[in-house]
NUTORNU-753154 format. One line per 3 residues: number of its first residue (from 1); their letters; for each residue x negated, y, z negated of C-alpha. Coordinates in steps of 0.5 Angstrom, whole numbers, padded with zeros to 4 digits. Layout:
NUM> a> X/Y/Z ~ ...
***
This chain:
1> mps> 0008/-0036/-0012 ~ 0005/-0029/-0010 ~ 0006/-0023/-0015
4> dsv> 0008/-0016/-0013 ~ 0004/-0013/-0019 ~ -0001/-0008/-0018
7> aqe> -0004/-0009/-0024 ~ -0006/-0016/-0022 ~ -0009/-0013/-0016
10> tkt> -0013/-0007/-0019 ~ -0019/-0007/-0024 ~ -0019/-0004/-0030
13> lkv> -0025/0002/-0031 ~ -0029/0002/-0037 ~ -0032/0008/-0040
16> gds> -0038/0010/-0035 ~ -0036/0006/-0029 ~ -0035/0010/-0023
19> apd> -0028/0011/-0020 ~ -0027/0008/-0014 ~ -0026/0013/-0008
22> ftl> -0019/0015/-0006 ~ -0016/0020/-0001 ~ -0011/0025/-0002
25> sta> -0007/0030/0002 ~ -0009/0037/0000 ~ -0003/0043/-0002
28> kgt> -0002/0047/0004 ~ -0006/0053/0004 ~ -0011/0051/-0002
31> sdk> -0016/0048/0003 ~ -0019/0048/0010 ~ -0018/0040/0010
34> ekv> -0012/0037/0011 ~ -0014/0031/0006 ~ -0020/0030/0001
37> sls> -0023/0024/-0001 ~ -0027/0023/-0008 ~ -0033/0022/-0004
40> dfr> -0033/0029/-0001 ~ -0035/0031/-0008 ~ -0040/0025/-0010
43> gek> -0047/0028/-0013 ~ -0044/0035/-0011 ~ -0039/0037/-0017
46> nvv> -0036/0034/-0023 ~ -0029/0032/-0021 ~ -0023/0032/-0027
49> lvf> -0016/0029/-0025 ~ -0010/0031/-0028 ~ -0003/0028/-0028
52> ypf> 0003/0031/-0030 ~ 0010/0031/-0029 ~ 0014/0036/-0024
55> ayt> 0019/0040/-0028 ~ 0026/0037/-0029 ~ 0023/0030/-0028
58> pv> 0024/0024/-0033 ~ 0018/0022/-0036
***
């Protein structure tokens, strides 16, 4: 029976593992690019990802 669980389709990273590449849309007016990928920064800059809820949304 196929599962729709994302957890079964993804790999858990351990400390020291490289993050998989991903692409995200940029906020309007913050970049000359419409989309940016993690690989754009690999070997060039350190990247910190921060996730936080929007105001007035349930957590």
